[in-house]
N, C-alpha and C positions, 0 to 999 in steps of 0.2 A: 146474580143474586148473592152468591157466596162472597163475592168481592165486596158488595155493599155491606153485608153483615160484618165482614172482617174490618172494614173501614169504620163502621159505627162502634164496634167493640174496641178498636184501637183508640178512638176518640174518648170513649168512656173510661178506659183504663188509664189513659194519659191524664185525664182530669183527676181520677182517683189517686194516681201516683203523686201529682202535684199537691193535692190536699194533704196526703199523708206526710209529704216532705215539709209542708208548712207547719203542720201540727208537731212534727218531731223537732224541727228547728227551734220552736218556741217552748219545748217541753221542760217542765220542772219535774221534781220527783213524783208528785201525784199525777201529773199529766203523762209522765212516762209510763206509769202503771196503767193508766187509762189507754194509752196508745197500744201497749202490749195486749191488753184484754181485747181491744177492738180488732187489732190485726189478727189475733189468734182465731177469731170467728169467721174471718173472710175466707171464701173458697179459693182465693188467689194467693199464690206464693209471694211472700214479702220477706225481705231481709235487709239488714243494715250493715255498713262497714264504718270503721273509723277513718281518719284522714289519710292513713297509709294503705287503705284497702283491705284491712283484716276484718273478717266477718265478726260482728259483735252481737247479732241477734238474728233469728229466723223463726218463722212460724211452721206449724205442722204441714200446711199445704206446700211449703218449700221442701220439706223432707220428702213428702210424697212425690213431688216432681223430680227431685234429685235422686231419690232412691237410697239416700245415705244422710248421715248427720255430720256436717263438717265440724271441725274443732274450733270452737269460739276463740278468738284472739290469735289464732295461728293460720287458719285457712284464709287464703287471699282471693279477692275479686268475686268469686262465685262458688257455690257449694256443689255444682255439678261435677260428676266424676270426669266426664269428657264433654267438650263442646264442639259443634260443627256449624258451618254455614249451611243454609238451605240446600245449596248445590252439592253438599257432601264433603267439602274441604274441611280439614281440621281447623278449629279456631283456638289458638293458644289462649289460656286464661288471662294472660297479661295484656291481651289485645281485645278482650270481650267488651261489650258496651259499658259494663260497670267500671272496668279499668279505665276506659276513656273518660267516663264521667268524673271519676276520682282524680285522675291525672290532670285533666283539663278544667276541672271544677265547673262543669256545665251539664245540663240535661242532654241525654242522647235519645233520639227518637227515630223511628223509621226503619228499624232492623228486625228481621226474623232470625231465630237461631234454633238449634236442635241440641237438646241435652241427652247424653247417653248415660244411663244408669249402670251401676256395677253389674247388673244382670244382663246387660246388652240391649235392653229395650230403649227406644228413642222416643222423645217427646218434643214436639214442635211448640215453640212459645215466642211471644213478643216481649222483649224486655223494656222497662221504662225507668232506667237509672236516673236519679235526680240528686244533685248535691244538696248537702245540709249546711246551713250557716247558723252560727250563734246569733243572739240578739244584737251583739256588737259587730256583726259582719264577718267573724272569723270562720273559715272553713273547718268543719268538724267531722265530716264523713259524707256518706250518701245512703239513700234508701233505694231499693229496687223492687218493683212490682213486676212479677212475671206472669203474663197472661197466656195461659195455655190456649193454643189455637183450636184444640179439640173440645174445649168447654163451650157449652151452649150459651148463646148471647143472653138468655134470660138469667142465668146464674151471674154473669158479669154485671148485668143491670141491677140485680138484687144487691150485690156487693157495693155498687156505687150509691145506691139509696141508703145503705147502712152508714155511710160516712157523710156527716154534715160538713159543708164547706168551711174552711178555716177563715176567721175574720182578721 
């Protein structure tokens, strides 16, 4: 049963990440404001990077997951203090799923990870990094939605309902 819930949550979060990526890629100034307002109310952690992997935006849910606020334009790949694979091995930030998505300009799916906060607490999550392209096809960065594994499926479903599919 728990595995079925995790699979459904993964599918919903993946769809939400793809929708956010489509909306962000097509964003103009007013749509960018709408995007930030929308993402700020989601219970899921969301952040973006530029084409070099520097963090350019994050919502409050990301701050809660990470336990810190990374420096915009300077912090790279992920805002987590430390990252680990589910088996406990250290995951270098430059090898995390977001780094792979940026470096290879492709969506990365099917991974679990563990973030360690500066206070030592650890949070298991599923990342959904997705590359962003301008309307003329130029790579401009990436968006990552981090689905906490300990968040109840109903909260994830509510977040998915809050986002209308991009056209």
